[in-house]
N, C-alpha and C positions, 0 to 999 in steps of 0.2 A: 285092394284089388277087387274089381267087380267082374264076374263072369256070367254068361247068359246061356240058357238051354231051352230050346223050344219044347213046350209041353206036349206030351203024347200019351193019351189023346188030348185034343184041344178041349177047352171048356164048352159046355152047351150054350147054344144061342140064348141070349138074354142074361148071361152071367155078368156080374159086375167087372170081372177080369177083362172083358172086351172093351171097357171104358167107352161104351156107347157105339162101338163098331159091330159089324156083323161078321160071322164066320166067313173066312175067305178074303176078308179085307184086312190084310196083314196077318199077324199071328200073336198069340200070347206066349210069353217067355218067362222062365223062372230066373229072377235076378238074385245072385248070391254075392254079397259084399262082405269082405273080412276086414275087421278093424282091431286096433289095439288101444285100449284106454289107459295104458300104463300099469294096469294091475293084472288084467287078463285079456287074452285075445277072444273076440266073439265074432259071430257071423250073423248077418241080417239077411233073411230070405223073404222075398215077396214076388208076386206075379205082376208083370207089366205087359201092356200092349205095345207093339211096335210095327210100323209099316214095313220095315225091312229088318233082317236079322242084325241085332246090335253087336258090335264088336266088344271084346273084353277091354275094360278100361284099367290101365295101369295107374298106380298111385303116383302122384307127383311128389318127389322128395321135398320140394319147397313147401308143400302143404304140411308134410310131416315135421319139417323144421319149425314151422309156426306152432304146431301142436306141442313140440318139445319146449319151445319158448314159453308157451302158456302154462306149462307145468312148473316153471321156475318162479320163485318169489324174488323179484328184483326191486329193492327198496331205494328210496332217495338217500343221499348222504346223511349219515348220522353225525351231525355237525359238532365238531370240536373247535372252539375259538377262544382266543384271549383278546380282550377281556371276556369273561363269561357273561351270558345274559343275566341281568340282575345286578351285576357288578359295574365297575367304572374303569374305563381305560383312559389313557393319557395321550394327548396329541403328540405325535412324533415318536412314540414308543412302538416297538415291533409288535405286530399282530400276527399270531400263529393261526394257521388254518389247517384243519385235518378232518378226516372222517374215520370212523371205526372200520377196521378191516374185518371182513367176513364174507362168506359166500353170498349173502343177501344184500350187503351194502357196498362191496367192492369186487367180489369174485375171487377166484373162478367159481362159476355156478354151472353145473352140468346136468343135463336131462336128455332123455331119449324118447322117441316115439316110433312105433312100427305098424306096418300094414302091408298086406299083399306080399309078404316075404322080404320087404325092404325095411331096414332100420336106419334111422337118422339120429346121430348124436350131436347135440349142440352144446357149445361152451361159451359162456358169457363172462366178460370182464369189463371193468370200467376203463375206458381209454383216456378220459380226461374229465376234469371237473372245472367248470367255469364259475368263479366266485364273483358275483356282482356286489360290490362293497357298500352300496348305498350313497356313495359320494361321487357318482358318475364315472367311477373307475372299476375295472374288472381285472381279475387275476385268473390266468389259465394254468392249471396244474396237471401234470401227467403222472403224479404220484399221489398216494393217499394223504400225504402231508406228514409232518412230524408233530406229535403231541407235545405241548409245552411242559417244561419242568422248571421248578424254581431255580435250580442251579444254572439255567441258561441265562438268567439275568436279563440284560439288555441286548443280548445277541439276537440278530434277526433269524428267522426260520431258514434252515439250509435249503428248503425246496418249495415252500408254499407259504408265502407271507405277504404282508402289506403294512403300510404306515399311513395314518391319517394326518392330514395337514391342517385340519380345521375341526373344531368340536362339533358334536352331533346336535348341539343347540341351534346350529345354523340351518337345520332341516325343519320342515313344517311340523314334524312329529316330536322333535327333540331327541330322536334316536336314529341310528343308522340301521336300515332294513337290509340285512345281508341274505342273499339267496345263493344257494349252491346247486348247480345243475350238472348232474353226472350224465355222461354219454356212455351207454353200455354198447359194446361191440360184440356181436354174437356170431361166431363162426360155426358152420355146421358141415358135417361130412356124412354122406350116405354110403351104405354098403355097396351100392352100384358104382361108386367112384365119383359121383357127382358131389359138388360142394358149393357153398355160397356163404353170404354174409348178410346179417341183419343189424339194425341199430334201434335202440330204445333210449329214451331220456327220462330221468326222474329228477324232481326238484324238492328241496326243503328250504326253510328260512328261519332266521332268528333276528331279534332286535337287540342292539347293544348301545351302551351309553359311553361316549368319549368326551372327556372334559379337557379344558386347557388349564395347565398349572399356573396359579397366580403367584407372581414373584413380589415379595414384600420389600420395600426400600427401607 
């Protein structure tokens, strides 16, 4: 919130506060703006010239929502995948896809920002992850996925998986380049009753090797 008060008395002629104007041409006002940096509230005071009396400027909750978002650490998916990078998968076998769950990799992630007596609280969660599998196919998952365990054997992932129909040797690099793009949905609520929504994306990638089993006659 920024408020304005006309200086009384006004600065002398030639003062830098007049910003090149003469006394009687408009007036010089004290501008007082209050901010909250997340640690403490502080006030910035300066003198400004204005042709007409400036009105108090209310803080836009949408700006505070963006400030709250900037205080969050939203990371790309921390990729979990079978086969593991450095290992070998087999054509036709189930591929499990998942990300580590946490405030920074999946949410919820909460932060607030305040100014001018208004507080905005924002909550960020991943709404979906799009996995581009490197074979021109993609998988969209609305869950963080299920980490693979040896006891699952050949069972497919119950919520986020894939199967390759060709070995990675068919690509130019000899590996499948897998990217995971998460969409963070950030809902915010102001103490004034106003609310809104923002979105952010983050991406990470790994390379995996998938081979074809050779059958001996």
